[in-house]
C-alpha positions as CSV (number, residue, x, y, z in Angstrom):
1,M,-7.1,3.7,-26.5
2,S,-4.9,3.4,-29.5
3,G,-3.3,6.4,-31.2
4,N,-5.5,5.8,-34.3
5,D,-8.7,6.5,-32.3
6,D,-7.3,9.8,-31.1
7,K,-6.4,10.9,-34.6
8,K,-9.9,10.0,-35.9
9,S,-11.6,12.1,-33.3
10,G,-9.3,15.0,-34.1
11,K,-7.7,15.0,-30.7
12,I,-4.0,14.2,-30.4
13,R,-3.0,13.5,-26.8
14,T,0.5,14.2,-25.6
15,E,2.6,11.6,-23.7
16,A,2.1,13.7,-20.5
17,E,-1.7,13.5,-20.9
18,I,-1.6,9.8,-21.5
19,R,0.7,9.3,-18.4
20,A,-1.5,11.6,-16.3
21,E,-4.6,9.6,-17.2
22,R,-2.9,6.3,-16.5
23,L,-1.7,7.7,-13.1
24,A,-5.2,8.9,-12.3
25,K,-6.7,5.5,-13.0
26,T,-4.0,3.8,-10.8
27,L,-4.8,6.2,-8.0
28,R,-8.5,5.6,-8.3
29,D,-8.0,1.8,-8.3
30,N,-5.7,2.1,-5.2
31,L,-8.3,4.2,-3.4
32,Q,-11.1,1.7,-4.1
33,R,-8.9,-1.1,-2.9
34,R,-8.1,0.7,0.4
35,K,-11.7,1.6,0.9
36,Q,-12.6,-2.1,0.5
37,Q,-9.9,-3.1,3.0
38,A,-11.2,-0.6,5.5
39,R,-14.8,-1.9,5.1
40,S,-13.6,-5.4,5.7
41,R,-11.7,-4.5,8.8
42,R,-14.8,-2.7,10.2
43,A,-16.9,-5.8,9.6
44,G,-14.5,-8.0,11.6
45,A,-14.0,-8.4,15.3
46,A,-12.3,-5.8,17.4
47,D,-8.5,-6.0,17.6
48,E,-7.6,-7.2,21.1
49,T,-4.0,-6.1,21.0
50,I,-2.7,-3.0,22.8
51,G,0.3,-1.2,21.4
52,L,2.9,-3.0,19.2
53,P,2.8,-6.7,18.8
54,G,5.6,-8.8,20.4
55,G,5.2,-7.9,24.1
56,A,7.6,-5.0,24.0
57,P,6.5,-1.7,25.5
58,A,5.4,0.8,22.9
59,A,7.7,3.6,24.2
60,K,10.4,4.0,26.8
61,K,9.3,5.8,30.0
62,D,10.7,9.2,30.7
63,E,13.6,8.6,33.2
64,S,13.0,12.0,34.9
65,D,9.8,10.7,36.5
66,A,11.7,7.9,38.3
């Protein structure tokens, strides 16, 4: 996508258009990578952990119930 190709076709793209196209491609690539990660996680075994790792409780109990 050189500037010469744009001039030959009669279309001159602005910097904002070039940046927007580059951003759109980056977002598409990121989405595809995340979809692939989700597919690979679904194909694996179920996660045996409950809550946060490290053995600490996920949240502090409400002291008013004590």
